[in-house]
PQR file with spaces between the fields and no chain letter, atoms N, CA, C, O and H, PARSE charges and radii, in Angstrom:
ATOM       1  N    MET     1       0.839   -1.176    0.000 -0.4000 1.5000
ATOM       2  CA   MET     1       0.000    0.000    0.000 -0.0000 2.0000
ATOM       3  C    MET     1       0.886    1.242    0.000  0.5500 1.7000
ATOM       4  O    MET     1       1.817    1.338    0.799 -0.5500 1.4000
ATOM       5  N    CYS     2       0.610    2.170   -0.870 -0.4000 1.5000
ATOM       6  CA   CYS     2       1.384    3.406   -0.971 -0.0000 2.0000
ATOM       7  C    CYS     2       0.803    4.471   -0.055  0.5500 1.7000
ATOM       8  O    CYS     2      -0.411    4.568    0.126 -0.5500 1.4000
ATOM       9  H    CYS     2      -0.147    2.092   -1.519  0.4000 1.0000
ATOM      10  N    ALA     3       1.680    5.250    0.506 -0.4000 1.5000
ATOM      11  CA   ALA     3       1.225    6.379    1.312 -0.0000 2.0000
ATOM      12  C    ALA     3       0.793    7.503    0.391  0.5500 1.7000
ATOM      13  O    ALA     3       1.384    7.718   -0.667 -0.5500 1.4000
ATOM      14  H    ALA     3       2.666    5.171    0.359  0.4000 1.0000
ATOM      15  N    ARG     4      -0.212    8.197    0.791 -0.4000 1.5000
ATOM      16  CA   ARG     4      -0.719    9.292   -0.017 -0.0000 2.0000
ATOM      17  C    ARG     4      -0.084   10.599    0.447  0.5500 1.7000
ATOM      18  O    ARG     4      -0.032   10.889    1.642 -0.5500 1.4000
ATOM      19  H    ARG     4      -0.692    8.023    1.651  0.4000 1.0000
ATOM      20  N    GLN     5       0.398   11.383   -0.516 -0.4000 1.5000
ATOM      21  CA   GLN     5       0.906   12.709   -0.197 -0.0000 2.0000
ATOM      22  C    GLN     5      -0.276   13.643   -0.032  0.5500 1.7000
ATOM      23  O    GLN     5      -1.300   13.486   -0.696 -0.5500 1.4000
ATOM      24  H    GLN     5       0.356   11.147   -1.487  0.4000 1.0000
ATOM      25  N    LYS     6      -0.134   14.600    0.838 -0.4000 1.5000
ATOM      26  CA   LYS     6      -1.198   15.581    1.039 -0.0000 2.0000
ATOM      27  C    LYS     6      -1.377   16.402   -0.231  0.5500 1.7000
ATOM      28  O    LYS     6      -0.433   16.631   -0.988 -0.5500 1.4000
ATOM      29  H    LYS     6       0.698   14.728    1.377  0.4000 1.0000
ATOM      30  N    SER     7      -2.597   16.831   -0.438 -0.4000 1.5000
ATOM      31  CA   SER     7      -2.943   17.573   -1.643 -0.0000 2.0000
ATOM      32  C    SER     7      -3.669   18.859   -1.276  0.5500 1.7000
ATOM      33  O    SER     7      -4.447   18.885   -0.323 -0.5500 1.4000
ATOM      34  H    SER     7      -3.364   16.645    0.176  0.4000 1.0000
ATOM      35  N    ILE     8      -3.423   19.909   -2.018 -0.4000 1.5000
ATOM      36  CA   ILE     8      -4.148   21.164   -1.843 -0.0000 2.0000
ATOM      37  C    ILE     8      -5.636   20.947   -2.105  0.5500 1.7000
ATOM      38  O    ILE     8      -6.475   21.705   -1.619 -0.5500 1.4000
ATOM      39  H    ILE     8      -2.791   19.887   -2.793  0.4000 1.0000
ATOM      40  N    LEU     9      -5.960   19.906   -2.878 -0.4000 1.5000
ATOM      41  CA   LEU     9      -7.354   19.635   -3.211 -0.0000 2.0000
ATOM      42  C    LEU     9      -8.137   19.158   -1.992  0.5500 1.7000
ATOM      43  O    LEU     9      -9.363   19.261   -1.968 -0.5500 1.4000
ATOM      44  H    LEU     9      -5.279   19.290   -3.274  0.4000 1.0000
ATOM      45  N    ASP    10      -7.445   18.637   -0.980 -0.4000 1.5000
ATOM      46  CA   ASP    10      -8.091   18.159    0.243 -0.0000 2.0000
ATOM      47  C    ASP    10      -8.065   19.187    1.375  0.5500 1.7000
ATOM      48  O    ASP    10      -8.690   18.974    2.414 -0.5500 1.4000
ATOM      49  H    ASP    10      -6.449   18.553   -0.999  0.4000 1.0000
ATOM      50  N    LEU    11      -7.364   20.272    1.190 -0.4000 1.5000
ATOM      51  CA   LEU    11      -7.171   21.251    2.254 -0.0000 2.0000
ATOM      52  C    LEU    11      -8.452   22.039    2.522  0.5500 1.7000
ATOM      53  O    LEU    11      -9.137   22.475    1.597 -0.5500 1.4000
ATOM      54  H    LEU    11      -6.856   20.445    0.346  0.4000 1.0000
ATOM      55  N    GLU    12      -8.757   22.209    3.805 -0.4000 1.5000
ATOM      56  CA   GLU    12      -9.952   22.949    4.221 -0.0000 2.0000
ATOM      57  C    GLU    12      -9.546   24.169    5.047  0.5500 1.7000
ATOM      58  O    GLU    12      -8.479   24.186    5.660 -0.5500 1.4000
ATOM      59  H    GLU    12      -8.201   21.854    4.556  0.4000 1.0000
ATOM      60  N    VAL    13     -10.401   25.182    5.055 -0.4000 1.5000
ATOM      61  CA   VAL    13     -10.141   26.423    5.781 -0.0000 2.0000
ATOM      62  C    VAL    13      -9.894   26.151    7.266  0.5500 1.7000
ATOM      63  O    VAL    13      -8.951   26.691    7.844 -0.5500 1.4000
ATOM      64  H    VAL    13     -11.268   25.168    4.556  0.4000 1.0000
ATOM      65  N    ASP    14     -10.724   25.327    7.881 -0.4000 1.5000
ATOM      66  CA   ASP    14     -10.564   25.041    9.319 -0.0000 2.0000
ATOM      67  C    ASP    14      -9.215   24.424    9.636  0.5500 1.7000
ATOM      68  O    ASP    14      -8.638   24.694   10.690 -0.5500 1.4000
ATOM      69  H    ASP    14     -11.490   24.888    7.412  0.4000 1.0000
ATOM      70  N    SER    15      -8.714   23.605    8.742 -0.4000 1.5000
ATOM      71  CA   SER    15      -7.416   22.983    8.935 -0.0000 2.0000
ATOM      72  C    SER    15      -6.309   24.041    8.970  0.5500 1.7000
ATOM      73  O    SER    15      -5.405   23.976    9.802 -0.5500 1.4000
ATOM      74  H    SER    15      -9.182   23.386    7.886  0.4000 1.0000
ATOM      75  N    VAL    16      -6.389   25.000    8.072 -0.4000 1.5000
ATOM      76  CA   VAL    16      -5.391   26.075    8.033 -0.0000 2.0000
ATOM      77  C    VAL    16      -5.489   26.918    9.299  0.5500 1.7000
ATOM      78  O    VAL    16      -4.469   27.276    9.887 -0.5500 1.4000
ATOM      79  H    VAL    16      -7.124   25.053    7.396  0.4000 1.0000
ATOM      80  N    LYS    17      -6.707   27.235    9.719 -0.4000 1.5000
ATOM      81  CA   LYS    17      -6.880   28.029   10.941 -0.0000 2.0000
ATOM      82  C    LYS    17      -6.271   27.330   12.150  0.5500 1.7000
ATOM      83  O    LYS    17      -5.646   27.981   12.987 -0.5500 1.4000
ATOM      84  H    LYS    17      -7.536   26.944    9.242  0.4000 1.0000
ATOM      85  N    ARG    18      -6.444   26.019   12.253 -0.4000 1.5000
ATOM      86  CA   ARG    18      -5.843   25.274   13.368 -0.0000 2.0000
ATOM      87  C    ARG    18      -4.322   25.328   13.304  0.5500 1.7000
ATOM      88  O    ARG    18      -3.655   25.500   14.324 -0.5500 1.4000
ATOM      89  H    ARG    18      -6.952   25.491   11.573  0.4000 1.0000
ATOM      90  N    ARG    19      -3.785   25.181   12.109 -0.4000 1.5000
ATOM      91  CA   ARG    19      -2.322   25.190   11.949 -0.0000 2.0000
ATOM      92  C    ARG    19      -1.725   26.558   12.249  0.5500 1.7000
ATOM      93  O    ARG    19      -0.566   26.647   12.655 -0.5500 1.4000
ATOM      94  H    ARG    19      -4.327   25.042   11.280  0.4000 1.0000
ATOM      95  N    MET    20      -2.489   27.614   12.060 -0.4000 1.5000
ATOM      96  CA   MET    20      -1.970   28.965   12.300 -0.0000 2.0000
ATOM      97  C    MET    20      -1.573   29.168   13.759  0.5500 1.7000
ATOM      98  O    MET    20      -0.797   30.074   14.063 -0.5500 1.4000
ATOM      99  H    MET    20      -3.430   27.542   11.731  0.4000 1.0000
ATOM     100  N    LYS    21      -2.086   28.350   14.656 -0.4000 1.5000
ATOM     101  CA   LYS    21      -1.746   28.441   16.075 -0.0000 2.0000
ATOM     102  C    LYS    21      -0.356   27.867   16.354  0.5500 1.7000
ATOM     103  O    LYS    21       0.236   28.149   17.396 -0.5500 1.4000
ATOM     104  H    LYS    21      -2.716   27.614   14.409  0.4000 1.0000
ATOM     105  N    ASP    22       0.160   27.071   15.436 -0.4000 1.5000
ATOM     106  CA   ASP    22       1.473   26.437   15.565 -0.0000 2.0000
ATOM     107  C    ASP    22       2.557   27.457   15.202  0.5500 1.7000
ATOM     108  O    ASP    22       2.507   28.068   14.135 -0.5500 1.4000
ATOM     109  H    ASP    22      -0.321   26.842   14.589  0.4000 1.0000
ATOM     110  N    LYS    23       3.527   27.635   16.086 -0.4000 1.5000
ATOM     111  CA   LYS    23       4.596   28.617   15.852 -0.0000 2.0000
ATOM     112  C    LYS    23       5.416   28.300   14.604  0.5500 1.7000
ATOM     113  O    LYS    23       6.005   29.201   14.007 -0.5500 1.4000
ATOM     114  H    LYS    23       3.568   27.139   16.953  0.4000 1.0000
ATOM     115  N    LEU    24       5.459   27.033   14.207 -0.4000 1.5000
ATOM     116  CA   LEU    24       6.251   26.650   13.042 -0.0000 2.0000
ATOM     117  C    LEU    24       5.495   26.827   11.721  0.5500 1.7000
ATOM     118  O    LEU    24       6.094   26.733   10.649 -0.5500 1.4000
ATOM     119  H    LEU    24       4.980   26.301   14.692  0.4000 1.0000
ATOM     120  N    PHE    25       4.203   27.078   11.790 -0.4000 1.5000
ATOM     121  CA   PHE    25       3.402   27.252   10.583 -0.0000 2.0000
ATOM     122  C    PHE    25       3.841   28.520    9.856  0.5500 1.7000
ATOM     123  O    PHE    25       3.854   29.604   10.438 -0.5500 1.4000
ATOM     124  H    PHE    25       3.717   27.155   12.660  0.4000 1.0000
ATOM     125  N    ALA    26       4.196   28.378    8.593 -0.4000 1.5000
ATOM     126  CA   ALA    26       4.608   29.515    7.761 -0.0000 2.0000
ATOM     127  C    ALA    26       5.636   30.384    8.470  0.5500 1.7000
ATOM     128  O    ALA    26       5.552   31.612    8.451 -0.5500 1.4000
ATOM     129  H    ALA    26       4.185   27.497    8.120  0.4000 1.0000
ATOM     130  N    LYS    27       6.609   29.727    9.097 -0.4000 1.5000
ATOM     131  CA   LYS    27       7.581   30.475    9.899 -0.0000 2.0000
ATOM     132  C    LYS    27       8.403   31.448    9.070  0.5500 1.7000
ATOM     133  O    LYS    27       8.983   32.385    9.619 -0.5500 1.4000
ATOM     134  H    LYS    27       6.677   28.729    9.113  0.4000 1.0000
ATOM     135  N    GLY    28       8.463   31.244    7.764 -0.4000 1.5000
ATOM     136  CA   GLY    28       9.198   32.163    6.908 -0.0000 2.0000
ATOM     137  C    GLY    28       8.448   33.460    6.629  0.5500 1.7000
ATOM     138  O    GLY    28       8.992   34.389    6.033 -0.5500 1.4000
ATOM     139  H    GLY    28       7.991   30.483    7.319  0.4000 1.0000
ATOM     140  N    VAL    29       7.194   33.511    7.067 -0.4000 1.5000
ATOM     141  CA   VAL    29       6.380   34.707    6.848 -0.0000 2.0000
ATOM     142  C    VAL    29       6.222   35.415    8.180  0.5500 1.7000
ATOM     143  O    VAL    29       5.793   34.817    9.166 -0.5500 1.4000
ATOM     144  H    VAL    29       6.752   32.757    7.552  0.4000 1.0000
ATOM     145  N    PHE    30       6.562   36.665    8.202 -0.4000 1.5000
ATOM     146  CA   PHE    30       6.487   37.445    9.431 -0.0000 2.0000
ATOM     147  C    PHE    30       5.036   37.500    9.912  0.5500 1.7000
ATOM     148  O    PHE    30       4.174   38.029    9.211 -0.5500 1.4000
ATOM     149  H    PHE    30       6.911   37.151    7.401  0.4000 1.0000
ATOM     150  N    ALA    31       4.763   36.963   11.090 -0.4000 1.5000
ATOM     151  CA   ALA    31       3.389   36.825   11.597 -0.0000 2.0000
ATOM     152  C    ALA    31       2.661   38.159   11.679  0.5500 1.7000
ATOM     153  O    ALA    31       1.494   38.248   11.299 -0.5500 1.4000
ATOM     154  H    ALA    31       5.464   36.534   11.659  0.4000 1.0000
ATOM     155  N    ARG    32       3.319   39.173   12.159 -0.4000 1.5000
ATOM     156  CA   ARG    32       2.657   40.471   12.268 -0.0000 2.0000
ATOM     157  C    ARG    32       2.312   41.019   10.894  0.5500 1.7000
ATOM     158  O    ARG    32       1.279   41.663   10.712 -0.5500 1.4000
ATOM     159  H    ARG    32       4.268   39.100   12.468  0.4000 1.0000
ATOM     160  N    GLY    33       3.182   40.759    9.933 -0.4000 1.5000
ATOM     161  CA   GLY    33       2.920   41.203    8.562 -0.0000 2.0000
ATOM     162  C    GLY    33       1.710   40.521    7.968  0.5500 1.7000
ATOM     163  O    GLY    33       0.941   41.148    7.240 -0.5500 1.4000
ATOM     164  H    GLY    33       4.021   40.236   10.081  0.4000 1.0000
ATOM     165  N    ARG    34       1.525   39.222    8.272 -0.4000 1.5000
ATOM     166  CA   ARG    34       0.339   38.501    7.787 -0.0000 2.0000
ATOM     167  C    ARG    34      -0.923   39.142    8.341  0.5500 1.7000
ATOM     168  O    ARG    34      -1.883   39.375    7.607 -0.5500 1.4000
ATOM     169  H    ARG    34       2.150   38.712    8.864  0.4000 1.0000
ATOM     170  N    ALA    35      -0.919   39.422    9.629 -0.4000 1.5000
ATOM     171  CA   ALA    35      -2.101   39.991   10.285 -0.0000 2.0000
ATOM     172  C    ALA    35      -2.386   41.392    9.762  0.5500 1.7000
ATOM     173  O    ALA    35      -3.540   41.733    9.502 -0.5500 1.4000
ATOM     174  H    ALA    35      -0.139   39.233   10.225  0.4000 1.0000
ATOM     175  N    GLN    36      -1.353   42.201    9.606 -0.4000 1.5000
ATOM     176  CA   GLN    36      -1.548   43.566    9.114 -0.0000 2.0000
ATOM     177  C    GLN    36      -2.090   43.567    7.697  0.5500 1.7000
ATOM     178  O    GLN    36      -2.987   44.343    7.370 -0.5500 1.4000
ATOM     179  H    GLN    36      -0.416   41.924    9.817  0.4000 1.0000
ATOM     180  N    GLY    37      -1.552   42.706    6.864 -0.4000 1.5000
ATOM     181  CA   GLY    37      -2.014   42.637    5.477 -0.0000 2.0000
ATOM     182  C    GLY    37      -3.476   42.250    5.393  0.5500 1.7000
ATOM     183  O    GLY    37      -4.226   42.809    4.593 -0.5500 1.4000
ATOM     184  H    GLY    37      -0.822   42.076    7.130  0.4000 1.0000
ATOM     185  N    ARG    38      -3.881   41.304    6.208 -0.4000 1.5000
ATOM     186  CA   ARG    38      -5.276   40.868    6.199 -0.0000 2.0000
ATOM     187  C    ARG    38      -6.183   41.982    6.697  0.5500 1.7000
ATOM     188  O    ARG    38      -7.250   42.207    6.126 -0.5500 1.4000
ATOM     189  H    ARG    38      -3.272   40.850    6.858  0.4000 1.0000
ATOM     190  N    ARG    39      -5.779   42.682    7.751 -0.4000 1.5000
ATOM     191  CA   ARG    39      -6.601   43.785    8.282 -0.0000 2.0000
ATOM     192  C    ARG    39      -6.758   44.899    7.250  0.5500 1.7000
ATOM     193  O    ARG    39      -7.826   45.501    7.140 -0.5500 1.4000
ATOM     194  H    ARG    39      -4.912   42.499    8.215  0.4000 1.0000
ATOM     195  N    ARG    40      -5.713   45.168    6.509 -0.4000 1.5000
ATOM     196  CA   ARG    40      -5.776   46.238    5.503 -0.0000 2.0000
ATOM     197  C    ARG    40      -6.795   45.943    4.416  0.5500 1.7000
ATOM     198  O    ARG    40      -7.419   46.859    3.882 -0.5500 1.4000
ATOM     199  H    ARG    40      -4.846   44.679    6.598  0.4000 1.0000
ATOM     200  N    THR    41      -6.963   44.687    4.092 -0.4000 1.5000
ATOM     201  CA   THR    41      -7.926   44.341    3.052 -0.0000 2.0000
ATOM     202  C    THR    41      -9.346   44.361    3.573  0.5500 1.7000
ATOM     203  O    THR    41     -10.283   44.529    2.793 -0.5500 1.4000
ATOM     204  H    THR    41      -6.456   43.943    4.526  0.4000 1.0000
ATOM     205  N    GLY    42      -9.531   44.192    4.883 -0.4000 1.5000
ATOM     206  CA   GLY    42     -10.855   44.173    5.472 -0.0000 2.0000
ATOM     207  C    GLY    42     -11.617   42.876    5.212  0.5500 1.7000
ATOM     208  O    GLY    42     -12.817   42.794    5.473 -0.5500 1.4000
ATOM     209  H    GLY    42      -8.769   44.056    5.517  0.4000 1.0000
ATOM     210  N    VAL    43     -10.920   41.869    4.701 -0.4000 1.5000
ATOM     211  CA   VAL    43     -11.543   40.585    4.385 -0.0000 2.0000
ATOM     212  C    VAL    43     -11.483   39.689    5.625  0.5500 1.7000
ATOM     213  O    VAL    43     -10.432   39.587    6.257 -0.5500 1.4000
ATOM     214  H    VAL    43      -9.945   41.937    4.490  0.4000 1.0000
ATOM     215  N    PRO    44     -12.590   39.042    5.980 -0.5600 1.5000
ATOM     216  CA   PRO    44     -12.559   38.107    7.121  0.2800 2.0000
ATOM     217  C    PRO    44     -11.527   36.999    6.892  0.5500 1.7000
ATOM     218  O    PRO    44     -11.283   36.588    5.757 -0.5500 1.4000
ATOM     219  N    LEU    45     -10.934   36.529    7.976 -0.4000 1.5000
ATOM     220  CA   LEU    45      -9.873   35.530    7.902 -0.0000 2.0000
ATOM     221  C    LEU    45     -10.299   34.302    7.102  0.5500 1.7000
ATOM     222  O    LEU    45      -9.568   33.857    6.218 -0.5500 1.4000
ATOM     223  H    LEU    45     -11.133   36.862    8.897  0.4000 1.0000
ATOM     224  N    GLU    46     -11.467   33.754    7.402 -0.4000 1.5000
ATOM     225  CA   GLU    46     -11.937   32.540    6.720 -0.0000 2.0000
ATOM     226  C    GLU    46     -12.057   32.763    5.212  0.5500 1.7000
ATOM     227  O    GLU    46     -11.701   31.894    4.417 -0.5500 1.4000
ATOM     228  H    GLU    46     -12.062   34.116    8.120  0.4000 1.0000
ATOM     229  N    GLU    47     -12.555   33.921    4.836 -0.4000 1.5000
ATOM     230  CA   GLU    47     -12.701   34.237    3.412 -0.0000 2.0000
ATOM     231  C    GLU    47     -11.335   34.356    2.731  0.5500 1.7000
ATOM     232  O    GLU    47     -11.148   33.889    1.607 -0.5500 1.4000
ATOM     233  H    GLU    47     -12.845   34.627    5.482  0.4000 1.0000
ATOM     234  N    HIS    48     -10.395   34.979    3.420 -0.4000 1.5000
ATOM     235  CA   HIS    48      -9.047   35.141    2.867 -0.0000 2.0000
ATOM     236  C    HIS    48      -8.366   33.787    2.675  0.5500 1.7000
ATOM     237  O    HIS    48      -7.758   33.528    1.636 -0.5500 1.4000
ATOM     238  H    HIS    48     -10.547   35.358    4.333  0.4000 1.0000
ATOM     239  N    ILE    49      -8.474   32.931    3.686 -0.4000 1.5000
ATOM     240  CA   ILE    49      -7.878   31.595    3.591 -0.0000 2.0000
ATOM     241  C    ILE    49      -8.517   30.827    2.443  0.5500 1.7000
ATOM     242  O    ILE    49      -7.816   30.191    1.656 -0.5500 1.4000
ATOM     243  H    ILE    49      -8.967   33.141    4.530  0.4000 1.0000
ATOM     244  N    GLY    50      -9.843   30.881    2.342 -0.4000 1.5000
ATOM     245  CA   GLY    50     -10.552   30.199    1.263 -0.0000 2.0000
ATOM     246  C    GLY    50     -10.121   30.690   -0.108  0.5500 1.7000
ATOM     247  O    GLY    50      -9.965   29.891   -1.032 -0.5500 1.4000
ATOM     248  H    GLY    50     -10.412   31.397    2.982  0.4000 1.0000
ATOM     249  N    PHE    51      -9.925   31.995   -0.252 -0.4000 1.5000
ATOM     250  CA   PHE    51      -9.464   32.572   -1.508 -0.0000 2.0000
ATOM     251  C    PHE    51      -8.075   32.038   -1.868  0.5500 1.7000
ATOM     252  O    PHE    51      -7.814   31.686   -3.018 -0.5500 1.4000
ATOM     253  H    PHE    51     -10.051   32.645    0.498  0.4000 1.0000
ATOM     254  N    CYS    52      -7.193   31.984   -0.873 -0.4000 1.5000
ATOM     255  CA   CYS    52      -5.829   31.491   -1.113 -0.0000 2.0000
ATOM     256  C    CYS    52      -5.833   30.024   -1.513  0.5500 1.7000
ATOM     257  O    CYS    52      -5.117   29.627   -2.432 -0.5500 1.4000
ATOM     258  H    CYS    52      -7.405   32.270    0.061  0.4000 1.0000
ATOM     259  N    ILE    53      -6.635   29.217   -0.827 -0.4000 1.5000
ATOM     260  CA   ILE    53      -6.731   27.792   -1.167 -0.0000 2.0000
ATOM     261  C    ILE    53      -7.247   27.628   -2.593  0.5500 1.7000
ATOM     262  O    ILE    53      -6.707   26.833   -3.363 -0.5500 1.4000
ATOM     263  H    ILE    53      -7.216   29.540   -0.080  0.4000 1.0000
ATOM     264  N    ALA    54      -8.290   28.378   -2.946 -0.4000 1.5000
ATOM     265  CA   ALA    54      -8.865   28.281   -4.293 -0.0000 2.0000
ATOM     266  C    ALA    54      -7.838   28.663   -5.355  0.5500 1.7000
ATOM     267  O    ALA    54      -7.740   28.013   -6.396 -0.5500 1.4000
ATOM     268  H    ALA    54      -8.729   29.023   -2.320  0.4000 1.0000
ATOM     269  N    ALA    55      -7.077   29.715   -5.088 -0.4000 1.5000
ATOM     270  CA   ALA    55      -6.057   30.154   -6.054 -0.0000 2.0000
ATOM     271  C    ALA    55      -4.981   29.083   -6.221  0.5500 1.7000
ATOM     272  O    ALA    55      -4.533   28.833   -7.340 -0.5500 1.4000
ATOM     273  H    ALA    55      -7.156   30.244   -4.243  0.4000 1.0000
ATOM     274  N    LEU    56      -4.564   28.452   -5.136 -0.4000 1.5000
ATOM     275  CA   LEU    56      -3.556   27.399   -5.210 -0.0000 2.0000
ATOM     276  C    LEU    56      -4.094   26.160   -5.923  0.5500 1.7000
ATOM     277  O    LEU    56      -3.363   25.493   -6.656 -0.5500 1.4000
ATOM     278  H    LEU    56      -4.929   28.655   -4.227  0.4000 1.0000
ATOM     279  N    ARG    57      -5.371   25.855   -5.707 -0.4000 1.5000
ATOM     280  CA   ARG    57      -5.975   24.694   -6.370 -0.0000 2.0000
ATOM     281  C    ARG    57      -5.972   24.854   -7.885  0.5500 1.7000
ATOM     282  O    ARG    57      -5.763   23.883   -8.612 -0.5500 1.4000
ATOM     283  H    ARG    57      -5.964   26.397   -5.112  0.4000 1.0000
ATOM     284  N    GLU    58      -6.201   26.067   -8.360 -0.4000 1.5000
ATOM     285  CA   GLU    58      -6.219   26.320   -9.806 -0.0000 2.0000
ATOM     286  C    GLU    58      -4.882   25.990  -10.456  0.5500 1.7000
ATOM     287  O    GLU    58      -4.831   25.662  -11.641 -0.5500 1.4000
ATOM     288  H    GLU    58      -6.370   26.856   -7.770  0.4000 1.0000
ATOM     289  N    HIS    59      -3.807   26.074   -9.690 -0.4000 1.5000
ATOM     290  CA   HIS    59      -2.463   25.862  -10.226 -0.0000 2.0000
ATOM     291  C    HIS    59      -1.755   24.706   -9.524  0.5500 1.7000
ATOM     292  O    HIS    59      -0.526   24.666   -9.465 -0.5500 1.4000
ATOM     293  H    HIS    59      -3.848   26.341   -8.727  0.4000 1.0000
ATOM     294  N    ALA    60      -2.538   23.765   -8.992 -0.4000 1.5000
ATOM     295  CA   ALA    60      -1.987   22.659   -8.198 -0.0000 2.0000
ATOM     296  C    ALA    60      -0.925   21.868   -8.949  0.5500 1.7000
ATOM     297  O    ALA    60       0.117   21.538   -8.383 -0.5500 1.4000
ATOM     298  H    ALA    60      -3.536   23.797   -9.040  0.4000 1.0000
ATOM     299  N    ASP    61      -1.176   21.563  -10.212 -0.4000 1.5000
ATOM     300  CA   ASP    61      -0.212   20.764  -10.977 -0.0000 2.0000
ATOM     301  C    ASP    61       1.106   21.519  -11.168  0.5500 1.7000
ATOM     302  O    ASP    61       2.183   20.965  -10.949 -0.5500 1.4000
ATOM     303  H    ASP    61      -2.023   21.831  -10.672  0.4000 1.0000
ATOM     304  N    ALA    62       1.012   22.764  -11.569 -0.4000 1.5000
ATOM     305  CA   ALA    62       2.218   23.561  -11.830 -0.0000 2.0000
ATOM     306  C    ALA    62       3.029   23.776  -10.550  0.5500 1.7000
ATOM     307  O    ALA    62       4.256   23.869  -10.591 -0.5500 1.4000
ATOM     308  H    ALA    62       0.137   23.214  -11.746  0.4000 1.0000
ATOM     309  N    LEU    63       2.338   23.852   -9.428 -0.4000 1.5000
ATOM     310  CA   LEU    63       3.014   24.086   -8.144 -0.0000 2.0000
ATOM     311  C    LEU    63       3.411   22.799   -7.432  0.5500 1.7000
ATOM     312  O    LEU    63       4.060   22.835   -6.387 -0.5500 1.4000
ATOM     313  H    LEU    63       1.341   23.776   -9.395  0.4000 1.0000
ATOM     314  N    GLY    64       3.018   21.659   -8.002 -0.4000 1.5000
ATOM     315  CA   GLY    64       3.331   20.378   -7.376 -0.0000 2.0000
ATOM     316  C    GLY    64       2.528   20.131   -6.117  0.5500 1.7000
ATOM     317  O    GLY    64       3.011   19.475   -5.194 -0.5500 1.4000
ATOM     318  H    GLY    64       2.490   21.629   -8.851  0.4000 1.0000
ATOM     319  N    LEU    65       1.301   20.648   -6.062 -0.4000 1.5000
ATOM     320  CA   LEU    65       0.485   20.539   -4.869 -0.0000 2.0000
ATOM     321  C    LEU    65      -0.682   19.556   -4.999  0.5500 1.7000
ATOM     322  O    LEU    65      -1.502   19.441   -4.087 -0.5500 1.4000
ATOM     323  H    LEU    65       0.909   21.181   -6.812  0.4000 1.0000
ATOM     324  N    ARG    66      -0.756   18.856   -6.116 -0.4000 1.5000
ATOM     325  CA   ARG    66      -1.876   17.945   -6.324 -0.0000 2.0000
ATOM     326  C    ARG    66      -1.780   16.710   -5.428  0.5500 1.7000
ATOM     327  O    ARG    66      -2.807   16.128   -5.077 -0.5500 1.4000
ATOM     328  H    ARG    66      -0.090   18.949   -6.856  0.4000 1.0000
ATOM     329  N    GLY    67      -0.577   16.304   -5.054 -0.4000 1.5000
ATOM     330  CA   GLY    67      -0.401   15.112   -4.236 -0.0000 2.0000
ATOM     331  C    GLY    67      -0.516   13.853   -5.085  0.5500 1.7000
ATOM     332  O    GLY    67      -0.739   13.920   -6.294 -0.5500 1.4000
ATOM     333  H    GLY    67       0.257   16.777   -5.339  0.4000 1.0000
ATOM     334  N    THR    68      -0.360   12.703   -4.431 -0.4000 1.5000
ATOM     335  CA   THR    68      -0.437   11.429   -5.136 -0.0000 2.0000
ATOM     336  C    THR    68      -1.145   10.404   -4.283  0.5500 1.7000
ATOM     337  O    THR    68      -1.278   10.570   -3.071 -0.5500 1.4000
ATOM     338  H    THR    68      -0.179   12.649   -3.449  0.4000 1.0000
ATOM     339  N    LEU    69      -1.594    9.356   -4.918 -0.4000 1.5000
ATOM     340  CA   LEU    69      -2.204    8.222   -4.206 -0.0000 2.0000
ATOM     341  C    LEU    69      -1.151    7.160   -3.975  0.5500 1.7000
ATOM     342  O    LEU    69      -1.443    6.116   -3.392 -0.5500 1.4000
ATOM     343  H    LEU    69      -1.486    9.221   -5.902  0.4000 1.0000
C-alpha cells in the first residue's frame, strides 16, 4: 500500500486556521505582517484563507500541490 501525499485539493479552511496556532506554521512569513495585510484588506480571515486555497488549487499541478495516491 502506498502512502498518499497531502494535496491542496483536500485542504480545508478550518485545517489552516488550526495550523496557524502552531509557531512553526509559515515560519518564513512574518506573523505580524500577515495579520496587518489581512486587516488592511478588510476581508474576514476565513474568506481570505478560502481565496488562497482556491487560487492554489487552480495551479496545483504547476506548483506540485496535487499530491499522489
